C-alpha positions as MATLAB code, in Angstrom:
seq = 'MIETERLVLRPWREADRAAMRRMCTDPEVMWDYGHVFTDAESDLRFARYGGAYDRLGYCRWVMERRSDGLFIGYCGILPIFGEHPLGDGVEIGWRMIRAAWGAGYACEAARAALRDGFERCGLTQVWSYTAADNARSQAVMQRSGMTRAAAKDYDANGKSWVVYVASPA';
ca = [
       4.908  -21.757   24.585;
       6.660  -22.606   21.309;
       9.342  -25.261   20.944;
      11.903  -25.591   18.119;
      14.772  -27.964   17.695;
      17.032  -25.875   19.918;
      14.890  -23.343   21.639;
      11.900  -22.819   23.897;
       9.963  -19.589   23.399;
       7.841  -18.918   26.444;
       6.086  -16.197   28.366;
       8.103  -14.079   30.783;
       8.560  -14.883   34.455;
       9.694  -12.591   37.238;
      12.860  -14.583   37.327;
      13.740  -13.249   33.827;
      13.914   -9.685   34.939;
      17.509   -9.855   36.037;
      18.685  -11.532   32.820;
      16.805   -8.927   30.755;
      18.538   -6.200   32.680;
      21.980   -7.753   32.117;
      21.311   -8.098   28.417;
      20.179   -4.571   28.119;
      23.292   -3.091   29.833;
      25.635   -4.753   27.322;
      26.882   -1.901   24.914;
      27.371   -4.308   22.048;
      23.887   -5.769   22.388;
      22.325   -2.277   22.620;
      24.436   -0.566   19.936;
      21.455   -0.001   17.630;
      19.700    2.057   20.386;
      22.782    4.200   20.844;
      22.797    3.642   24.628;
      22.437    0.931   27.151;
      19.199    0.723   29.149;
      18.833    1.812   32.745;
      17.176   -0.702   35.012;
      14.015    1.378   34.707;
      14.078    1.311   30.882;
      14.690   -2.436   30.964;
      11.903   -2.924   33.440;
       9.439   -1.012   31.194;
      10.243   -3.402   28.367;
       9.989   -6.390   30.693;
       6.509   -5.200   31.804;
       5.318   -4.543   28.217;
       6.603   -7.830   26.918;
       5.405   -9.772   29.953;
       1.874   -8.452   29.822;
       1.423   -8.670   26.020;
       0.481  -12.337   25.834;
      -2.355  -12.063   28.273;
      -3.735   -8.988   26.422;
      -3.068  -10.006   22.802;
      -2.356  -13.757   22.656;
       1.043  -13.147   21.299;
       4.186  -11.405   22.544;
       7.914  -11.072   22.548;
       8.746  -14.468   23.949;
      11.715  -15.259   26.182;
      14.230  -17.347   24.212;
      15.717  -20.203   26.164;
      18.207  -22.732   24.973;
      16.675  -26.248   25.250;
      20.019  -27.814   26.068;
      20.590  -25.933   29.273;
      17.632  -23.562   29.873;
      19.885  -20.538   29.400;
      18.081  -17.093   28.788;
      19.525  -16.083   25.417;
      17.137  -13.158   24.747;
      13.687  -12.508   23.292;
      11.897  -12.819   19.935;
       8.291  -12.320   18.976;
       5.617  -10.153   17.583;
       3.892   -7.048   19.001;
       1.638   -4.234   17.687;
       3.475   -1.250   16.273;
       3.124    1.427   18.855;
       2.555    5.196   18.455;
       2.744    7.182   15.305;
       4.968    4.997   13.244;
       5.855    5.513    9.597;
       4.465    2.038    8.867;
       1.140    2.938   10.426;
      -0.917    0.338   12.267;
       0.324   -3.244   12.153;
       2.313   -5.877   13.869;
       6.060   -6.201   13.923;
       8.546   -8.903   14.883;
      11.708   -8.132   16.845;
      14.503   -9.878   18.697;
      17.465   -9.268   20.907;
      20.008  -11.730   22.144;
      22.984  -11.923   24.539;
      26.316  -11.703   22.775;
      27.172  -15.418   23.710;
      24.265  -16.535   21.545;
      25.239  -14.524   18.421;
      26.093  -16.394   15.212;
      24.461  -19.669   16.046;
      21.251  -19.170   14.009;
      19.026  -18.828   17.166;
      17.453  -15.527   16.013;
      16.391  -16.995   12.669;
      15.064  -20.222   14.231;
      13.055  -18.174   16.804;
      11.792  -15.671   14.230;
      10.526  -18.364   11.896;
       8.742  -20.080   14.813;
       7.283  -16.792   16.054;
       6.065  -15.891   12.595;
       4.466  -19.272   12.029;
       2.719  -18.986   15.370;
       1.413  -15.516   14.486;
       0.073  -16.686   11.188;
      -1.245  -20.076   12.106;
      -2.478  -19.713   15.702;
      -3.171  -15.996   15.905;
      -4.488  -15.439   12.313;
      -2.256  -12.596   11.431;
      -2.039  -11.750    7.724;
       1.048   -9.566    7.679;
       4.077   -8.883    9.985;
       6.576   -6.107    9.529;
      10.126   -5.828   10.607;
      12.423   -2.818   10.359;
      15.905   -1.867   11.318;
      18.456    0.816   10.696;
      19.968    0.537    7.262;
      23.410   -0.104    8.702;
      22.184   -3.069   10.840;
      23.322   -5.841    8.577;
      22.865   -8.564   11.224;
      19.147   -7.816   11.696;
      18.596   -7.585    7.936;
      20.326  -11.056    7.545;
      17.864  -12.498   10.233;
      14.907  -11.009    8.336;
      16.022  -12.532    5.021;
      16.925  -15.876    6.490;
      13.568  -15.951    8.361;
      11.741  -15.794    5.007;
      10.825  -12.064    5.139;
      10.814  -10.029    1.919;
      12.245   -6.513    1.507;
       9.571   -3.911    1.199;
      11.775   -1.054   -0.034;
       8.850    1.151   -0.925;
       8.156    1.284    2.817;
      11.704    2.268    3.851;
      11.799    5.592    5.752;
      13.983    8.216    7.518;
      13.431    8.972   11.192;
      15.535   10.066   14.195;
      18.417   10.976   11.938;
      18.655    7.394   10.411;
      17.464    5.586    7.428;
      15.372    2.519    8.106;
      14.766   -0.532    5.916;
      11.579   -2.527    6.010;
      10.758   -6.247    5.497;
       7.455   -8.029    5.499;
       6.145  -11.533    5.963;
       2.798  -13.062    5.067;
       1.439  -16.524    5.562;
       2.753  -19.109    3.121;
];
């Protein structure tokens, strides 16, 4: 578990499944995927994120607001899966309910997850990537201390993707 001034980042519990499903059925939250998730798609993510900590020692953590325990989304690091243009590595990602947008929670959580990855897990590099038109995620990357790695930008699935990187301070 990781605690910040306003957040608790913690492993997943079965009770989080319904909140994850609700978040993943919001078209505004899921716009970058081009579709909302079915319950089955959401459950696959839930299982992957939920099992990662036990296997790897790091994960996409549940983000809870400290003031009231509200599930506001997830943030954390995972290995890059499959044949990805960045190759093998670790990436950070996040997703939040709309009610939590604009409050700086994603940056706060990303900074904490990166620090944990570098200090506790001994990672030496963490990537993040998003569609070139996703200005909100790029702003989170920048405000979280990540650096643009334009030489790693790529095109896939009919989109242009921009890449950022973080390394230990």
